[in-house]
C-alpha positions in Angstrom: 45.7 15.9 9.9 44.0 17.3 6.9 44.3 20.8 5.5 42.9 23.0 2.8 45.4 25.8 1.9 44.1 28.6 -0.1 45.9 31.7 -1.6 43.3 34.4 -1.0 42.8 38.1 -1.8 40.6 38.4 1.3 39.6 36.4 4.3 37.1 37.7 6.9 35.3 35.9 9.7 32.9 36.9 12.5 31.9 35.0 15.6 28.3 34.0 15.6 28.0 31.7 18.7 30.0 29.3 20.8 30.1 25.7 19.5 28.7 22.8 21.5 30.1 20.2 19.1 32.2 18.1 19.2 31.3 17.1 22.7 33.7 18.6 25.2 34.8 21.6 23.0 36.0 24.5 25.1 36.1 27.7 23.0 39.2 29.8 23.4 38.9 33.2 24.9 37.9 35.6 22.2 40.5 38.3 21.3 37.9 40.0 19.1 34.6 39.3 17.5 36.1 39.2 14.0 39.3 38.7 12.0 40.3 39.9 8.6 43.3 39.5 6.4 44.2 40.4 2.8 46.6 38.9 0.3 47.2 35.9 2.5 47.5 32.1 2.7 44.4 30.7 4.5 45.2 27.4 6.2 42.0 25.5 7.2 43.0 22.4 9.1 41.5 19.5 11.0 43.3 17.6 13.7 42.5 13.9 13.5 42.7 11.1 16.1 46.3 10.1 16.6 47.8 13.4 15.3 50.7 14.9 17.2 54.1 16.7 16.7 54.9 14.8 13.5 51.7 16.2 11.8 52.2 19.7 13.1 55.8 19.7 11.7 54.5 18.4 8.4 51.8 21.0 8.0 54.2 23.7 9.1 56.7 22.6 6.3 53.9 22.6 3.8 52.8 26.1 4.8 56.4 27.4 4.5 56.7 25.8 1.0 53.4 27.2 -0.2 54.0 30.7 1.2 57.3 30.8 -0.6 55.7 29.6 -3.9 52.9 32.2 -3.8 55.2 34.9 -2.3 53.2 35.9 0.8 54.1 36.3 4.4 50.5 36.8 5.6 49.0 33.7 7.2 45.5 33.1 8.5 45.4 29.8 10.5 41.8 28.5 11.0 40.7 25.3 12.7 38.1 23.6 10.4 36.7 20.4 11.9 34.6 19.7 8.8 37.6 18.2 6.8 37.4 14.8 8.5 35.0 12.4 10.3 37.9 11.0 12.3 38.4 14.1 14.5 40.7 14.3 17.6 39.3 15.1 21.0 38.8 18.9 21.3 41.5 19.4 23.9 44.1 17.7 21.6 42.9 19.7 18.6 43.2 22.9 20.5 46.7 22.1 21.8 47.9 21.2 18.2 46.3 24.4 16.8 48.2 26.4 19.4 51.4 24.6 18.6 51.1 25.3 14.9 50.4 29.0 15.4 53.3 29.1 17.9 55.8 27.8 15.4 55.6 31.2 13.6 56.4 33.3 16.7 59.5 35.3 16.0 59.3 34.7 12.3 58.8 37.3 9.6 55.3 36.0 8.9 52.2 38.1 9.9 50.0 35.5 11.5 46.4 35.7 12.6 44.2 32.9 13.9 40.5 32.3 13.5 38.6 31.6 16.6 38.7 28.0 18.0 35.4 26.6 19.3 33.0 29.0 17.7 30.5 29.0 14.8 31.6 31.8 12.5 30.5 33.5 9.3 33.0 33.5 6.5 33.9 35.7 3.6 36.6 34.3 1.4 37.9 35.6 -1.9 40.3 33.1 -3.4 42.8 33.7 -6.2 42.4 31.5 -9.3 46.0 30.7 -10.3 47.3 27.1 -10.5 48.1 26.0 -7.0 45.8 28.5 -5.2 43.8 25.6 -3.8 45.7 22.8 -2.1 44.3 19.9 -0.1 46.8 17.9 1.9 46.8 15.0 4.3 49.5 14.4 6.9 50.0 11.0 8.4 
């Protein structure tokens, strides 16, 4: 699993169209056509072949650590297949995406998720402090 974790002033995305790649992708049911969040941690991540609970637990721990360091409880979790060429099957990626978001249920975090299985436009305003950009790999 690979992730790009960004401390952002603003994140906004809007669905453009359903994705047909990777083969077999089944877009989730849309809750809305767009999502926005301010003063948040944006977690782009890509599920790779062989990923499972261990990687979900590891990225979850990294999110908690980073959120504490940058002092935010706002999280935008966004699937981002473009971080790897060794991607998992779409059904596995979707399951782990849902598991990661589910780990925050009942917490004091405000969590939003970006649409799984869609092409989206993106507006991102990232802070410039040390540690505002973090690339991580979880094996």
